[in-house]
PABAZA-828018 format. One record per residue: residue number from 0; residue in three letters; x, y, z of N, C-alpha, C in turn. Coordinates in nm, 2 decimals, decimal comma. Layout:
<r NUM 'Ala' <X Y Z> <X Y Z> <X Y Z>>;
...
END
This chain:
<r 0 'Met' <18,07 7,76 16,45> <17,90 7,80 16,47> <17,93 7,99 16,40>>;
<r 1 'Asn' <17,96 8,05 16,44> <17,98 8,22 16,41> <17,92 8,13 16,26>>;
<r 2 'Ile' <17,97 8,04 16,18> <17,97 7,98 16,03> <17,84 7,95 16,00>>;
<r 3 'Ala' <17,78 7,88 16,11> <17,66 7,80 16,09> <17,54 7,91 16,09>>;
<r 4 'Lys' <17,56 7,95 16,20> <17,46 8,12 16,23> <17,46 8,23 16,08>>;
<r 5 'Lys' <17,58 8,23 16,06> <17,58 8,30 15,92> <17,52 8,25 15,78>>;
<r 6 'Leu' <17,53 8,15 15,81> <17,46 8,04 15,68> <17,30 8,06 15,79>>;
<r 7 'His' <17,30 8,02 15,85> <17,11 8,05 15,90> <17,05 8,17 15,88>>;
<r 8 'Ala' <17,12 8,29 15,91> <17,09 8,38 15,88> <17,09 8,43 15,76>>;
<r 9 'Phe' <17,17 8,36 15,67> <17,15 8,42 15,53> <17,06 8,33 15,44>>;
<r 10 'Glu' <17,08 8,22 15,50> <16,89 8,15 15,42> <16,81 8,20 15,46>>;
<r 11 'Arg' <16,79 8,26 15,57> <16,68 8,32 15,62> <16,66 8,42 15,55>>;
<r 12 'Ile' <16,77 8,52 15,52> <16,75 8,65 15,41> <16,70 8,61 15,30>>;
<r 13 'Leu' <16,81 8,47 15,22> <16,73 8,46 15,09> <16,59 8,36 15,10>>;
<r 14 'Gln' <16,53 8,35 15,18> <16,40 8,30 15,21> <16,35 8,41 15,21>>;
<r 15 'Ser' <16,35 8,43 15,29> <16,26 8,61 15,32> <16,30 8,69 15,15>>;
<r 16 'Glu' <16,36 8,76 15,09> <16,37 8,79 14,96> <16,29 8,71 14,82>>;
<r 17 'Ala' <16,29 8,53 14,87> <16,24 8,48 14,77> <16,08 8,48 14,85>>;
<r 18 'Glu' <16,06 8,50 14,92> <15,92 8,49 15,01> <15,87 8,67 14,93>>;
<r 19 'Glu' <15,95 8,73 14,97> <15,90 8,87 14,86> <15,88 8,85 14,78>>;
<r 20 'Lys' <15,96 8,82 14,67> <15,99 8,80 14,55> <15,81 8,74 14,46>>;
<r 21 'Lys' <15,82 8,59 14,59> <15,76 8,54 14,53> <15,60 8,63 14,58>>;
<r 22 'Ala' <15,57 8,71 14,67> <15,48 8,78 14,70> <15,41 8,89 14,56>>;
<r 23 'Ala' <15,60 8,96 14,52> <15,55 9,07 14,49> <15,50 8,98 14,33>>;
<r 24 'Leu' <15,58 8,89 14,27> <15,53 8,83 14,12> <15,36 8,81 14,12>>;
<r 25 'Ser' <15,35 8,74 14,29> <15,20 8,66 14,28> <15,11 8,78 14,27>>;
<r 26 'Ala' <15,15 8,93 14,29> <15,03 9,01 14,30> <15,05 9,08 14,20>>;
<r 27 'Glu' <15,18 9,08 14,13> <15,15 9,13 13,98> <15,10 9,00 13,85>>;
<r 28 'Thr' <15,09 8,90 13,92> <15,03 8,79 13,81> <14,87 8,84 13,84>>;
<r 29 'Ala' <14,88 8,82 14,01> <14,71 8,89 14,04> <14,64 9,03 13,94>>;
<r 30 'Lys' <14,76 9,11 13,94> <14,69 9,24 13,85> <14,71 9,19 13,69>>;
<r 31 'Glu' <14,79 9,16 13,66> <14,81 9,12 13,53> <14,66 9,04 13,50>>;
<r 32 'Tyr' <14,60 8,94 13,60> <14,51 8,84 13,56> <14,39 8,93 13,57>>;
<r 33 'Glu' <14,38 9,02 13,66> <14,26 9,09 13,71> <14,23 9,18 13,56>>;
<r 34 'Arg' <14,33 9,25 13,49> <14,34 9,34 13,38> <14,28 9,26 13,26>>;
<r 35 'Ala' <14,37 9,13 13,22> <14,32 9,06 13,10> <14,16 8,96 13,11>>;
<r 36 'Leu' <14,11 8,99 13,23> <14,01 8,93 13,27> <13,91 9,11 13,22>>;
<r 37 'Ser' <13,95 9,20 13,26> <13,89 9,29 13,24> <13,88 9,32 13,09>>;
<r 38 'Glu' <13,99 9,31 13,03> <14,00 9,35 12,91> <13,89 9,22 12,82>>;
<r 39 'Ile' <13,88 9,12 12,81> <13,80 9,02 12,79> <13,67 9,08 12,80>>;
<r 40 'Lys' <13,60 9,08 12,92> <13,50 9,16 12,99> <13,45 9,26 12,87>>;
<r 41 'Arg' <13,55 9,38 12,87> <13,52 9,47 12,77> <13,44 9,43 12,66>>;
<r 42 'Glu' <13,55 9,31 12,62> <13,59 9,29 12,44> <13,40 9,23 12,44>>;
<r 43 'Ala' <13,42 9,13 12,50> <13,27 9,04 12,49> <13,14 9,14 12,52>>;
<r 44 'Glu' <13,16 9,20 12,60> <13,03 9,33 12,63> <13,05 9,44 12,49>>;
<r 45 'Ala' <13,09 9,48 12,42> <13,15 9,53 12,36> <13,08 9,45 12,18>>;
<r 46 'Ala' <13,10 9,32 12,20> <13,07 9,19 12,14> <12,95 9,18 12,13>>;
<r 47 'Ala' <12,86 9,16 12,26> <12,73 9,12 12,29> <12,67 9,27 12,24>>;
<r 48 'Glu' <12,69 9,38 12,29> <12,67 9,50 12,23> <12,60 9,51 12,10>>;
<r 49 'Lys' <12,72 9,50 12,02> <12,74 9,47 11,87> <12,62 9,41 11,80>>;
<r 50 'Ser' <12,62 9,25 11,85> <12,53 9,17 11,79> <12,42 9,20 11,87>>;
<r 51 'Tyr' <12,37 9,29 11,98> <12,24 9,34 12,02> <12,18 9,43 11,94>>;
<r 52 'Arg' <12,27 9,51 11,91> <12,19 9,62 11,81> <12,21 9,60 11,68>>;
<r 53 'Ala' <12,28 9,48 11,60> <12,24 9,44 11,50> <12,13 9,35 11,45>>;
<r 54 'Glu' <12,08 9,26 11,62> <11,95 9,17 11,59> <11,86 9,29 11,60>>;
<r 55 'Cys' <11,84 9,39 11,68> <11,77 9,52 11,72> <11,74 9,55 11,56>>;
<r 56 'Leu' <11,81 9,57 11,52> <11,84 9,65 11,32> <11,72 9,58 11,24>>;
<r 57 'Lys' <11,82 9,42 11,24> <11,73 9,31 11,18> <11,56 9,32 11,23>>;
<r 58 'Ala' <11,57 9,34 11,39> <11,42 9,28 11,39> <11,34 9,48 11,36>>;
<r 59 'Glu' <11,40 9,54 11,33> <11,33 9,66 11,30> <11,34 9,68 11,17>>;
<r 60 'Arg' <11,41 9,63 11,09> <11,41 9,62 10,91> <11,29 9,53 10,91>>;
<r 61 'Glu' <11,28 9,45 10,99> <11,15 9,32 10,90> <11,03 9,35 10,94>>;
<r 62 'Thr' <11,03 9,44 11,08> <10,89 9,50 11,12> <10,85 9,60 11,00>>;
<r 63 'Asn' <10,97 9,70 10,96> <10,91 9,78 10,86> <10,88 9,70 10,75>>;
<r 64 'Arg' <10,95 9,63 10,72> <10,92 9,55 10,57> <10,76 9,50 10,58>>;
<r 65 'Glu' <10,72 9,43 10,69> <10,63 9,38 10,72> <10,50 9,50 10,67>>;
<r 66 'Ala' <10,54 9,58 10,81> <10,43 9,69 10,82> <10,45 9,80 10,65>>;
<r 67 'Leu' <10,50 9,80 10,55> <10,52 9,82 10,43> <10,43 9,77 10,38>>;
<r 68 'Ala' <10,47 9,60 10,35> <10,35 9,51 10,30> <10,22 9,50 10,31>>;
<r 69 'Ala' <10,21 9,51 10,46> <10,06 9,52 10,51> <10,01 9,70 10,43>>;
<r 70 'Ser' <10,07 9,80 10,48> <10,05 9,90 10,42> <10,00 9,94 10,26>>;
<r 71 'Ala' <10,10 9,85 10,15> <10,05 9,85 10,05> <9,95 9,77 10,00>>;
<r 72 'Ala' <9,88 9,65 10,09> <9,82 9,57 10,10> <9,64 9,66 10,10>>;
<r 73 'Ser' <9,66 9,71 10,19> <9,56 9,81 10,25> <9,55 9,90 10,15>>;
<r 74 'Lys' <9,64 10,00 10,11> <9,63 10,11 9,98> <9,54 10,01 9,89>>;
<r 75 'Lys' <9,59 9,90 9,82> <9,55 9,82 9,71> <9,40 9,81 9,72>>;
<r 76 'Ala' <9,39 9,78 9,83> <9,19 9,70 9,88> <9,15 9,84 9,91>>;
<r 77 'Leu' <9,22 9,94 9,96> <9,12 10,09 9,90> <9,12 10,13 9,78>>;
<r 78 'Ile' <9,20 10,13 9,75> <9,20 10,16 9,56> <9,08 10,10 9,49>>;
<r 79 'Glu' <9,11 9,98 9,54> <9,01 9,90 9,44> <8,87 9,89 9,50>>;
<r 80 'Leu' <8,87 9,92 9,63> <8,66 9,96 9,64> <8,68 10,09 9,61>>;
<r 81 'Arg' <8,75 10,17 9,60> <8,75 10,28 9,57> <8,68 10,28 9,43>>;
<r 82 'Glu' <8,76 10,25 9,35> <8,71 10,23 9,16> <8,61 10,10 9,19>>;
<r 83 'Arg' <8,57 10,02 9,24> <8,45 9,93 9,27> <8,32 10,05 9,29>>;
<r 84 'Leu' <8,34 10,14 9,38> <8,26 10,28 9,42> <8,22 10,38 9,29>>;
<r 85 'Ser' <8,33 10,41 9,26> <8,28 10,48 9,16> <8,26 10,44 9,03>>;
<r 86 'Asp' <8,29 10,33 8,98> <8,16 10,26 8,88> <8,09 10,24 8,95>>;
<r 87 'Arg' <8,02 10,18 9,02> <7,89 10,18 9,05> <7,85 10,34 9,05>>;
<r 88 'Leu' <7,85 10,44 9,12> <7,82 10,55 9,12> <7,81 10,61 8,98>>;
<r 89 'Tyr' <7,91 10,57 8,92> <7,91 10,62 8,76> <7,78 10,59 8,69>>;
<r 90 'Lys' <7,77 10,45 8,70> <7,67 10,37 8,62> <7,51 10,41 8,69>>;
<r 91 'Asn' <7,53 10,45 8,81> <7,37 10,46 8,88> <7,37 10,62 8,81>>;
<r 92 'Val' <7,45 10,72 8,83> <7,48 10,85 8,76> <7,39 10,84 8,62>>;
<r 93 'Ala' <7,47 10,76 8,54> <7,47 10,77 8,40> <7,28 10,71 8,37>>;
<r 94 'Ala' <7,22 10,63 8,42> <7,12 10,59 8,45> <7,03 10,70 8,47>>;
<r 95 'Arg' <7,07 10,76 8,63> <6,97 10,86 8,62> <6,99 10,97 8,53>>;
<r 96 'Leu' <7,03 11,00 8,49> <7,07 11,09 8,35> <7,00 11,01 8,21>>;
<r 97 'Arg' <6,99 10,91 8,22> <6,92 10,84 8,03> <6,75 10,87 8,13>>;
<r 98 'Asp' <6,70 10,87 8,20> <6,58 10,92 8,28> <6,52 11,05 8,26>>;
<r 99 'Phe' <6,66 11,13 8,34> <6,63 11,26 8,29> <6,59 11,33 8,18>>;
<r 100 'Ala' <6,71 11,25 8,05> <6,70 11,31 7,91> <6,54 11,20 7,86>>;
<r 101 'Ala' <6,54 11,13 7,89> <6,37 11,07 7,90> <6,24 11,08 7,92>>;
<r 102 'Ser' <6,26 11,22 8,02> <6,13 11,29 8,09> <6,08 11,38 7,99>>;
<r 103 'Pro' <5,97 11,44 8,06> <5,95 11,54 7,97> <5,99 11,67 8,00>>;
<r 104 'Ala' <6,07 11,69 8,08> <6,15 11,82 8,16> <6,23 11,82 8,09>>;
<r 105 'Tyr' <6,31 11,70 8,02> <6,43 11,71 7,94> <6,49 11,88 7,85>>;
<r 106 'Pro' <6,36 11,84 7,72> <6,38 11,92 7,65> <6,34 12,09 7,73>>;
<r 107 'Asp' <6,31 12,14 7,76> <6,31 12,25 7,84> <6,39 12,28 7,92>>;
<r 108 'Tyr' <6,48 12,20 7,99> <6,60 12,22 8,02> <6,72 12,21 7,90>>;
<r 109 'Ile' <6,68 12,19 7,84> <6,80 12,21 7,73> <6,79 12,37 7,66>>;
<r 110 'Val' <6,65 12,35 7,64> <6,59 12,50 7,60> <6,68 12,62 7,69>>;
<r 111 'Thr' <6,65 12,62 7,82> <6,67 12,68 7,92> <6,86 12,74 7,95>>;
<r 112 'Val' <6,90 12,56 7,86> <7,10 12,61 7,92> <7,08 12,74 7,82>>;
<r 113 'Ile' <7,04 12,66 7,67> <7,05 12,69 7,55> <7,08 12,84 7,54>>;
<r 114 'Asn' <6,97 12,91 7,63> <6,91 13,05 7,58> <7,01 13,15 7,70>>;
<r 115 'Glu' <7,06 13,03 7,81> <7,11 13,12 7,92> <7,32 13,09 7,83>>;
<r 116 'Met' <7,36 13,06 7,80> <7,43 13,08 7,70> <7,46 13,19 7,59>>;
<r 117 'Lys' <7,32 13,15 7,52> <7,30 13,30 7,45> <7,33 13,44 7,50>>;
<r 118 'Asn' <7,24 13,46 7,56> <7,24 13,58 7,63> <7,34 13,59 7,73>>;
<r 119 'Asn' <7,42 13,53 7,79> <7,52 13,55 7,88> <7,66 13,53 7,85>>;
<r 120 'Ser' <7,68 13,51 7,72> <7,82 13,45 7,62> <7,89 13,56 7,56>>;
<r 121 'Ala' <7,98 13,63 7,59> <8,02 13,70 7,47> <8,02 13,68 7,31>>;
<r 122 'Ala' <8,04 13,53 7,34> <8,07 13,49 7,22> <7,94 13,35 7,20>>;
<r 123 'Pro' <7,80 13,39 7,17> <7,68 13,26 7,19> <7,70 13,19 7,05>>;
<r 124 'Pro' <7,66 13,05 7,10> <7,67 12,99 6,99> <7,62 13,02 6,84>>;
<r 125 'Thr' <7,63 12,94 6,78> <7,59 12,98 6,63> <7,48 12,86 6,57>>;
<r 126 'Gly' <7,50 12,72 6,67> <7,45 12,55 6,63> <7,43 12,49 6,71>>;
<r 127 'Ile' <7,36 12,45 6,74> <7,33 12,31 6,87> <7,36 12,19 6,77>>;
<r 128 'Val' <7,38 12,08 6,81> <7,44 11,97 6,74> <7,33 11,88 6,90>>;
<r 129 'Leu' <7,28 11,80 6,88> <7,24 11,65 6,97> <7,29 11,54 6,95>>;
<r 130 'Gly' <7,23 11,44 7,02> <7,27 11,31 7,03> <7,16 11,28 6,95>>;
<r 131 'Arg' <7,20 11,15 6,93> <7,06 11,05 6,81> <6,96 11,02 6,93>>;
<r 132 'Asn' <6,96 10,99 7,03> <6,85 10,98 7,14> <6,74 11,12 7,17>>;
<r 133 'Asp' <6,84 11,24 7,11> <6,73 11,34 7,13> <6,68 11,37 7,00>>;
<r 134 'Ala' <6,66 11,29 6,90> <6,62 11,36 6,74> <6,49 11,40 6,77>>;
<r 135 'Glu' <6,36 11,35 6,86> <6,24 11,33 6,92> <6,26 11,52 6,90>>;
<r 136 'Pro' <6,30 11,57 7,04> <6,25 11,67 7,07> <6,37 11,79 6,98>>;
<r 137 'Ala' <6,42 11,75 6,92> <6,51 11,88 6,78> <6,41 11,97 6,76>>;
<r 138 'Asp' <6,33 11,95 6,72> <6,26 12,08 6,66> <6,21 12,17 6,74>>;
<r 139 'Tyr' <6,12 12,09 6,85> <6,10 12,19 7,00> <6,21 12,28 7,02>>;
<r 140 'Ile' <6,33 12,21 7,05> <6,46 12,27 7,08> <6,48 12,38 6,98>>;
<r 141 'Gln' <6,48 12,38 6,84> <6,55 12,45 6,75> <6,41 12,61 6,74>>;
<r 142 'Asp' <6,33 12,58 6,77> <6,19 12,66 6,80> <6,20 12,76 6,94>>;
<r 143 'Cys' <6,27 12,70 6,97> <6,22 12,78 7,14> <6,36 12,83 7,16>>;
<r 144 'Cys' <6,47 12,82 7,05> <6,61 12,92 7,12> <6,64 12,95 6,97>>;
<r 145 'Gly' <6,59 12,94 6,86> <6,63 13,01 6,71> <6,74 13,02 6,70>>;
<r 146 'Leu' <6,82 12,84 6,72> <6,92 12,82 6,63> <6,90 12,69 6,58>>;
<r 147 'Pro' <7,01 12,69 6,48> <6,95 12,58 6,40> <7,04 12,42 6,44>>;
<r 148 'Val' <6,93 12,36 6,48> <6,95 12,22 6,55> <6,98 12,08 6,50>>;
<r 149 'Ala' <7,14 12,02 6,48> <7,13 11,91 6,40> <7,16 11,81 6,48>>;
<r 150 'Val' <7,13 11,67 6,48> <7,15 11,57 6,55> <7,20 11,45 6,46>>;
<r 151 'Cys' <7,33 11,42 6,57> <7,42 11,34 6,52> <7,42 11,17 6,58>>;
<r 152 'Gly' <7,50 11,07 6,52> <7,44 10,98 6,49> <7,55 10,90 6,69>>;
<r 153 'Glu' <7,60 11,00 6,71> <7,66 10,92 6,87> <7,53 10,99 6,95>>;
<r 154 'Asp' <7,57 10,88 7,09> <7,48 10,85 7,23> <7,58 10,99 7,32>>;
<r 155 'Phe' <7,50 11,11 7,30> <7,59 11,19 7,42> <7,55 11,13 7,59>>;
<r 156 'Ile' <7,43 11,04 7,65> <7,32 11,05 7,74> <7,23 11,17 7,75>>;
<r 157 'Gly' <7,28 11,26 7,70> <7,21 11,38 7,71> <7,25 11,51 7,69>>;
<r 158 'Gly' <7,19 11,60 7,68> <7,30 11,70 7,67> <7,31 11,77 7,52>>;
<r 159 'Phe' <7,38 11,87 7,47> <7,45 11,90 7,31> <7,59 11,93 7,34>>;
<r 160 'Lys' <7,59 11,98 7,22> <7,73 12,06 7,17> <7,71 12,13 7,11>>;
<r 161 'Cys' <7,81 12,28 7,12> <7,76 12,42 7,05> <7,85 12,43 6,93>>;
<r 162 'Val' <7,78 12,51 6,83> <7,90 12,53 6,77> <7,87 12,64 6,77>>;
<r 163 'Met' <8,01 12,71 6,83> <8,01 12,86 6,81> <8,07 12,93 6,67>>;
<r 164 'Asn' <8,09 13,09 6,67> <8,13 13,16 6,59> <8,24 13,04 6,46>>;
<r 165 'Asn' <8,35 13,06 6,53> <8,44 13,02 6,50> <8,48 12,88 6,43>>;
<r 166 'Asn' <8,36 12,80 6,43> <8,37 12,65 6,42> <8,39 12,54 6,52>>;
<r 167 'Ala' <8,42 12,63 6,62> <8,48 12,54 6,72> <8,38 12,47 6,73>>;
<r 168 'Thr' <8,40 12,40 6,89> <8,29 12,29 6,95> <8,26 12,31 7,10>>;
<r 169 'Leu' <8,19 12,33 7,17> <8,18 12,36 7,29> <8,11 12,21 7,35>>;
<r 170 'Asp' <8,14 12,12 7,39> <8,07 11,99 7,44> <8,02 12,02 7,56>>;
<r 171 'Met' <7,89 12,03 7,58> <7,79 12,05 7,68> <7,75 11,94 7,73>>;
<r 172 'Thr' <7,77 11,81 7,65> <7,72 11,66 7,66> <7,72 11,62 7,84>>;
<r 173 'Phe' <7,61 11,53 7,86> <7,62 11,50 7,97> <7,72 11,39 7,99>>;
<r 174 'Thr' <7,78 11,28 7,87> <7,88 11,23 7,88> <7,99 11,25 7,92>>;
<r 175 'Lys' <8,02 11,39 7,85> <8,16 11,50 7,91> <8,15 11,51 8,02>>;
<r 176 'Lys' <8,05 11,54 8,09> <8,12 11,69 8,21> <8,06 11,52 8,33>>;
<r 177 'Leu' <8,00 11,41 8,24> <8,01 11,23 8,37> <8,14 11,24 8,40>>;
<r 178 'Tyr' <8,17 11,21 8,28> <8,34 11,19 8,26> <8,42 11,29 8,38>>;
<r 179 'Glu' <8,40 11,40 8,33> <8,48 11,48 8,39> <8,48 11,51 8,58>>;
<r 180 'Val' <8,36 11,44 8,57> <8,29 11,46 8,74> <8,38 11,35 8,83>>;
<r 181 'Arg' <8,37 11,21 8,69> <8,43 11,10 8,77> <8,60 11,12 8,78>>;
<r 182 'Arg' <8,62 11,11 8,67> <8,78 11,17 8,68> <8,83 11,26 8,76>>;
<r 183 'Asp' <8,73 11,33 8,82> <8,78 11,45 8,94> <8,79 11,41 9,06>>;
<r 184 'Phe' <8,69 11,27 9,06> <8,65 11,22 9,18> <8,75 11,12 9,22>>;
<r 185 'Lys' <8,80 11,00 9,14> <8,88 10,99 9,14> <9,05 11,05 9,19>>;
<r 186 'Thr' <9,03 11,17 9,13> <9,19 11,23 9,16> <9,16 11,22 9,29>>;
<r 187 'Ala' <9,09 11,32 9,33> <9,04 11,37 9,48> <9,07 11,25 9,56>>;
<r 188 'Ala' <8,99 11,13 9,54> <9,00 11,02 9,61> <9,14 10,95 9,63>>;
<r 189 'Leu' <9,21 10,97 9,51> <9,36 10,92 9,52> <9,44 11,02 9,60>>;
<r 190 'Tyr' <9,44 11,12 9,57> <9,53 11,19 9,66> <9,44 11,22 9,84>>;
<r 191 'Ala' <9,33 11,20 9,81> <9,32 11,18 9,98> <9,37 11,03 10,04>>;
<r 192 'Gly' <9,38 10,95 9,95> <9,44 10,85 10,03> <9,57 10,84 10,04>>;
<r 193 'Asp' <9,65 10,97 9,97> <9,82 11,00 9,98> <9,84 10,98 10,10>>;
<r 194 'Gly' <9,73 11,07 10,18> <9,71 11,14 10,30> <9,70 11,05 10,42>>;
<r 195 'Ala' <9,63 10,95 10,39> <9,56 10,83 10,50> <9,67 10,73 10,58>>;
END
């Protein structure tokens, strides 16, 4: 019996050790499972974050592309509107200048401008060239200014060209001034549009 007791005690020791090893193995397996689960969870969160950022970047790029297209279309429409308004304004002013050039006050205006140039310039004009539409007041202008006046075949809308001492021509025509104002207006409108 002594042997049976010993065997029974040995069996209990073995069984106890097996239970301890089983519990330790179970605890280690649970730890490994938790670690692996935590690693998988971390990788999944990182992949989800990366995917989320990529989708956000894609959406932001698409929004920027759409905003840029809308802005470009808006600027194009604004430029076209400015161009139409500029053309209409140019035609309106050209018509008013033609009306003024046909008015009784026009020859006196030309005489005043020429005399101011003669009196206030270090290099006064030596001759005047009028456009073909100003042939009628040419003699009056010549008599009042005391300078030779010639009429050319061009239509200046109004105004004149001055012949200077060195035979250079100074363009004082309404056509040139209107062109310069229109060019400056378009340039100013273009730069004003860049800031909008």
